[in-house]
C-alpha positions in Angstrom: 173.1 99.7 43.6 171.5 96.5 45.1 172.9 93.5 47.2 172.6 90.6 45.2 172.8 88.2 47.3 173.4 84.3 46.3 172.4 81.1 48.7 173.3 77.6 48.1 172.6 74.4 49.6 175.5 73.1 48.1 175.6 69.2 46.6 175.3 65.8 48.1 178.9 64.6 47.7 177.2 60.7 47.0 174.3 60.7 44.6 171.3 61.4 46.7 168.5 64.1 46.5 166.0 65.4 49.2 162.8 65.0 48.9 161.8 67.9 49.3 163.4 71.3 49.1 166.1 73.0 51.9 164.3 74.6 54.8 167.2 76.9 55.8 168.0 79.6 52.7 164.2 79.0 51.9 163.9 80.4 55.5 166.5 83.5 55.3 165.7 84.7 51.1 161.7 85.3 52.9 163.5 86.9 56.4 165.8 89.1 53.8 163.0 89.9 51.3 161.2 90.8 54.2 163.0 93.1 55.9 165.3 94.5 53.0 162.6 94.7 49.5 165.7 95.4 47.6 168.3 92.6 47.2 168.2 91.0 44.8 167.7 87.2 45.6 169.1 84.0 44.0 168.1 80.3 45.5 170.3 77.0 43.9 169.3 73.7 46.0 172.8 71.6 44.6 170.9 68.4 45.7 168.0 69.0 43.3 170.4 70.0 40.3 170.8 67.6 37.0 174.1 65.5 38.2 175.9 66.8 35.8 175.6 70.4 36.5 176.6 69.1 41.3 180.0 67.6 39.6 181.2 69.5 37.0 183.0 72.7 38.0 182.9 74.6 34.8 179.5 74.9 35.2 179.6 76.9 38.8 182.1 78.9 38.0 179.4 79.8 35.5 177.0 80.7 37.7 178.6 82.5 40.1 180.8 84.3 37.3 177.3 84.8 35.7 174.9 86.1 39.2 178.5 87.7 40.7 176.5 88.1 43.9 177.8 90.1 46.4 177.3 87.5 49.1 177.8 84.1 49.0 176.0 81.9 51.7 176.6 78.5 51.8 174.4 76.2 54.1 175.9 73.0 54.5 174.5 69.7 56.8 177.8 67.1 57.8 176.6 65.2 54.0 177.4 68.2 51.9 179.5 70.1 54.4 182.9 68.7 51.7 181.1 70.2 48.5 180.0 73.2 49.9 183.4 73.6 51.0 184.6 73.5 47.6 181.9 75.9 46.7 183.1 78.0 49.5 186.6 77.8 47.4 185.4 78.8 44.5 183.7 81.1 45.2 186.5 82.9 46.6 188.7 81.9 43.7 186.6 83.7 41.6 185.0 86.8 43.4 187.8 87.8 45.7 185.1 91.2 46.1 182.4 89.0 47.4 181.9 88.2 50.7 181.3 84.4 50.8 179.7 82.9 54.7 179.2 79.4 55.6 176.7 78.6 58.2 174.2 75.3 59.8 174.9 72.6 61.8 177.9 71.1 60.9 179.3 74.9 60.2 177.8 75.0 64.1 179.8 72.4 65.5 183.0 73.2 63.5 183.6 76.5 63.5 187.6 76.5 63.6 187.8 74.2 60.6 185.1 75.6 57.7 185.9 79.4 58.7 189.8 78.1 56.8 187.2 78.4 53.2 185.4 81.2 53.5 185.5 85.1 55.1 182.9 84.6 57.7 180.9 82.0 59.5 177.6 81.9 60.9 178.4 79.8 64.4 173.7 79.7 64.6 170.5 81.4 63.7 171.4 83.6 60.9 168.5 85.6 59.8 169.2 88.4 61.4 173.0 88.0 60.4 172.5 88.0 57.2 170.1 91.6 56.9 173.0 92.6 59.1 176.2 91.8 56.1 173.7 92.6 53.3 172.9 96.5 55.2 176.2 96.6 54.7 177.6 96.3 59.0 181.5 95.7 60.2 182.2 92.4 60.8 183.2 92.9 64.5 180.0 95.0 65.0 177.8 91.6 64.3 177.3 89.6 67.3 176.7 85.3 66.2 180.1 85.0 63.6 183.7 84.2 63.0 185.7 85.7 61.1 189.1 86.5 59.4 191.1 88.9 60.9 194.9 90.1 59.7 195.1 86.0 59.1 193.9 85.0 62.5 190.4 84.1 63.2 187.9 86.3 65.5 185.2 86.0 67.0 182.8 87.7 68.0 180.3 87.8 71.4 177.3 84.9 70.9 173.9 86.3 69.7 170.6 85.9 71.7 168.6 83.6 70.4 165.0 84.7 68.0 162.4 83.7 71.5 159.2 84.4 68.9 159.4 82.2 65.7 155.6 83.4 65.1 157.3 86.6 64.1 159.5 84.6 60.8 157.9 84.7 57.8 157.1 81.7 55.7 160.0 79.5 53.6 159.9 80.8 50.6 159.8 77.7 47.7 158.5 79.4 44.8 162.8 80.0 43.1 162.8 76.5 43.6 160.0 75.0 42.4 158.4 72.1 45.0 156.3 70.6 42.0 160.5 70.0 40.1 161.0 67.6 44.0 160.5 64.2 44.5 158.9 64.5 47.5 155.8 66.3 45.4 153.0 66.3 46.2 154.0 65.9 49.8 155.2 68.8 51.7 157.4 69.1 55.3 157.0 72.6 57.5 159.6 73.0 60.3 157.5 74.0 63.8 159.3 74.3 66.1 163.6 74.9 67.0 165.0 73.2 69.6 165.0 70.1 71.9 165.2 69.4 75.7 166.0 66.1 75.9 170.6 65.3 75.5 171.4 61.8 74.0 173.9 61.7 72.5 174.3 61.5 69.4 172.3 64.7 68.1 173.4 67.6 66.7 169.9 69.8 67.8 170.4 71.0 71.1 174.2 71.6 69.5 172.4 73.7 67.1 169.1 75.2 68.9 170.1 74.4 72.6 168.2 72.7 74.1 165.1 75.1 75.2 162.1 74.3 72.4 161.0 77.7 71.0 157.8 76.4 69.3 155.4 78.2 67.0 152.0 79.3 67.7 149.5 76.1 66.2 147.9 78.8 64.1 150.9 79.8 62.9 151.6 76.3 61.8 147.8 75.3 59.9 148.4 79.5 58.3 151.5 77.3 57.0 150.2 74.5 56.1 147.2 76.0 54.7 149.0 77.9 52.7 151.4 74.9 51.1 148.2 73.4 50.5 146.0 76.5 48.5 149.1 77.8 46.6 151.7 74.6 46.1 149.0 71.8 45.7 150.2 69.7 48.6 148.2 67.2 50.0 150.7 65.6 53.3 152.7 66.7 55.3 155.7 65.9 57.1 156.3 67.3 60.3 160.1 67.8 60.7 160.2 68.5 64.4 162.8 65.8 66.8 159.5 65.8 67.5 156.0 67.4 67.5 154.0 66.3 71.5 156.1 68.3 73.7 154.2 68.9 75.2 151.1 67.1 74.7 149.2 70.5 74.6 151.1 71.0 71.4 150.3 68.3 69.4 146.2 68.4 70.8 146.2 72.5 69.5 147.7 71.9 66.5 145.2 68.7 65.3 142.3 70.1 66.3 143.3 73.1 64.0 144.1 70.8 62.1 140.8 69.6 62.4 138.1 73.3 62.4 139.8 73.8 59.7 138.8 70.7 57.7 142.7 70.6 56.5 142.1 66.5 58.3 139.7 65.6 55.2 142.4 66.9 52.8 145.3 66.4 53.2 147.6 64.1 55.5 150.4 63.9 58.1 153.3 62.4 58.7 155.3 63.0 62.5 158.0 62.6 64.7 157.3 61.8 68.6 158.7 61.1 71.6 156.8 58.4 73.4 157.8 58.6 77.1 155.0 58.1 79.0 155.1 61.4 80.0 154.2 62.6 76.4 152.0 60.4 75.1 148.5 58.8 75.8 146.4 57.3 73.8 143.4 60.0 73.7 146.8 62.2 71.9 147.3 59.9 69.3 143.3 59.7 68.9 143.2 63.3 68.5 145.6 62.8 65.8 144.5 59.9 64.0 141.3 62.2 63.8 143.4 65.0 62.1 144.6 63.3 59.2 148.5 61.9 60.8 148.9 58.4 59.6 152.3 57.7 59.6 154.4 58.9 62.9 157.9 58.1 63.9 159.9 57.9 67.3 163.5 57.2 68.1 163.9 54.0 69.4 167.5 53.3 69.5 168.2 50.5 71.2 165.9 47.5 72.5 168.8 47.7 75.6 168.0 49.6 78.1 172.1 49.4 79.3 172.6 51.2 76.1 169.8 53.4 76.0 171.2 55.0 78.9 174.6 54.5 78.3 172.9 57.7 75.5 171.5 59.8 77.4 168.1 58.2 75.6 165.8 58.7 79.3 163.0 56.2 76.9 162.4 52.1 78.1 161.6 49.9 76.2 158.7 49.4 78.3 157.6 52.4 76.8 158.6 51.6 73.1 156.5 48.9 73.7 153.4 51.1 75.1 153.5 53.9 73.1 153.2 51.2 69.8 149.9 49.2 70.9 148.5 53.0 71.8 149.2 53.6 68.4 147.8 50.7 66.4 144.6 50.8 68.8 144.2 54.2 67.7 144.8 53.0 63.8 147.3 54.8 63.0 148.3 52.8 59.7 152.2 53.1 60.8 154.1 53.1 62.6 157.6 53.6 62.7 160.2 53.3 65.1 164.3 54.9 64.4 167.1 52.7 65.2 170.7 53.0 65.2 173.2 50.3 65.2 176.8 50.7 66.6 175.8 52.9 69.4 179.6 53.4 72.4 179.0 51.1 75.0 176.4 48.5 72.6 178.1 44.7 71.8 176.2 42.1 70.6 174.2 41.1 73.1 172.7 44.6 72.7 171.9 44.2 69.2 170.1 40.3 69.7 167.5 42.8 72.7 167.1 45.2 70.0 165.8 43.1 67.1 164.0 40.6 69.5 162.2 43.9 70.5 161.9 44.8 66.9 160.6 41.3 66.2 158.2 41.3 68.9 156.2 44.4 68.7 153.8 45.9 66.0 155.6 48.4 64.1 157.7 48.9 60.4 161.9 49.7 61.9 164.3 52.0 60.1 167.8 50.9 60.1 171.7 53.6 60.3 174.9 53.3 61.1 174.9 55.3 64.6 177.3 58.2 63.6 178.9 60.4 65.7 178.4 63.8 64.6 180.9 66.4 65.3 179.4 68.6 68.4 177.9 65.3 69.7 179.2 63.9 73.5 179.4 60.0 70.8 181.9 61.8 68.1 184.2 62.7 71.2 184.1 59.8 73.0 185.4 58.6 69.6 188.0 60.6 68.5 188.9 61.3 72.4 189.1 57.6 71.8 191.8 57.5 68.9 188.8 56.0 66.6 188.2 59.3 64.8 191.0 62.0 63.5 190.2 65.4 64.5 189.4 66.0 61.1 187.9 63.1 59.9 186.4 62.3 56.5 183.2 64.0 56.3 182.3 62.8 53.6 181.9 59.3 55.2 179.3 61.0 58.0 176.2 59.7 56.4 174.2 57.4 58.4 174.9 54.1 56.0 179.2 53.1 56.1 180.5 52.6 59.5 182.4 55.2 60.3 184.4 54.4 62.9 184.6 51.4 65.6 183.7 51.3 69.4 184.8 50.7 73.0 182.9 47.1 71.7 182.1 46.7 68.0 184.9 46.7 65.5 183.8 48.2 61.7 182.9 44.3 60.7 181.4 44.2 63.1 179.3 46.9 62.5 178.5 46.1 59.0 177.6 43.3 59.7 175.0 44.1 62.0 173.8 46.8 59.7 173.4 44.2 56.6 171.2 41.4 58.9 169.1 44.6 60.0 168.1 46.2 57.1 167.2 42.8 55.8 164.7 42.4 58.9 163.6 46.3 58.1 162.1 44.9 54.7 160.4 42.0 56.2 158.6 44.1 58.6 158.0 46.7 56.0 156.3 43.7 54.1 154.4 42.9 55.9 153.5 45.1 58.1 151.7 47.5 56.0 154.8 49.5 55.8 156.0 50.1 52.1 158.4 47.2 50.6 159.2 49.5 47.1 160.7 52.5 49.4 162.7 49.8 51.6 164.6 48.2 49.0 164.8 51.7 46.9 166.9 51.9 49.6 168.8 48.5 50.3 170.0 49.2 46.8 171.9 52.4 48.3 173.3 52.0 51.1 174.5 48.3 49.4 176.0 51.2 46.4 177.0 53.2 49.0 178.7 51.3 51.1 180.7 48.5 48.1 181.3 51.9 46.8 183.2 52.5 50.3 184.8 49.1 51.8 185.8 48.6 54.4 189.4 49.8 55.3 191.2 47.9 58.0 190.7 49.0 61.5 
C-alpha cells in the first residue's frame, strides 16, 4: 500500500489569513511527488479554511480519521506554532501508528521543546528528510532530525544543505487553489535561501545559514511565467529578504523578465537591502523597466546607535540616498519597514526614527520588534529576565508588545507604536500608498492590542 502523507500549515491562533499559499508545504509536496510518485499526498493550509473549520477540534478529528495518513507533517512559524503543537498532540492521540513530524523555522529554533509534542522534528531543510521518512528509513539513519528513543530525545548529525536550488521542482499549488486566496491574482515566489547579514532580530540565518544560495534567473522566471500562464497570476511578490545580493542578480532577473515580455503583462514587488554597495541608480532604473512597482527595504531605526546594536550594517544616510534613487527611477511605492522596541532603543532614538521617516519620501510599515526564538534579541531578553525560557508564543506576532527592553517598558513601547501607526496612515495617504490597507491593518492591530491588554510590567 502506498504511503499516505498529510502536510499541514496550521491555522493562526488569532483571526488572520495569508495573502498567498505557504511555499514550504507546497515545495515539499512537489519534491516528494517527483521523487516518490506513488506517495499519496494531501495538503491543508489552515489559514485559508473557514474559521469554523480551524477552531474546531471535532473538524480536525474528522479530517485526520478520514484521511488516516501514515505521516503527518506540520510546518510552523512562530505565529501558528501554538495551533501546530495542538494538532501534533491531537494527531498522535488519534493515529498512534502514524509518524507525526514537525518542521519549519520555529521548530528549528525550539527543537527540544517541539519534540515534546511529536515523534520527530526536522532541524533544517525538509525535502530529503521527508523522502527518507516516506521510504521507511530507520529514524537513527536519517540525518538532520530529532526523535524519541525510550523517553529520551536523540538528535542525529546535521544534514548538508541543498547546494543547487534549481534542482528543486516548483512548488505545487494546485491542491490549494490559488484563486481561493485573498491576494489573488497576485502571488509569491522564493528565489533564494540564506542571508550573509546577521541582524540581531532575524531568524533567516538560523533557518538557512549565512551563505546565500540563489536560483538562476532563468529558473526564477520560468516559475513566474508558469504562474502567469497556469493560474492567471499578474503580480508577483518576491518573498526573499533581498533580491539584490549581489546587484548582478537583480540585473539578470530583470533582463530575463524584459526578454520574455513579462514586464508588459505583469508587475512585481520585492524587498531590497539599501546598503550603498548593493543599490545603484542603474539597478533601480532596470527594475522599473522590468515592471517593479513596489520596493520594500529594512530601515528598522533612524538612530545609528540602534542600527549598530542590531548589527544592521546600514546608515540613515544610505536609506535617504536609496529612496531618492527609487524616486528618480519612478518606482511608484517605496516602503520602509521599521520596528519599535529594539534592544537599546530609547525615546530619543524613536524621535530620530520619526524624523527620518517624515523627511524621507517613503511609506512606512511599523511593527513591534519581536524577540523570535533563536535570535540575539531573544537571548538578550531571556538573559535579562524579561522573558521566560518558554514564553506564550501566541503573542509573538509583531503587533503585540511581548517584552520590555533594557531602555523601554512595555507601556512605553505600546504608546510609541500607536503613534507610529498613525504616522504610517498619514504617509500612506500623502505618499501614494494604500490607505485602505493601512486602515485595515490598524483595525486588526487595534483589535489585537485591546484583546491582549497589556499586563503589568
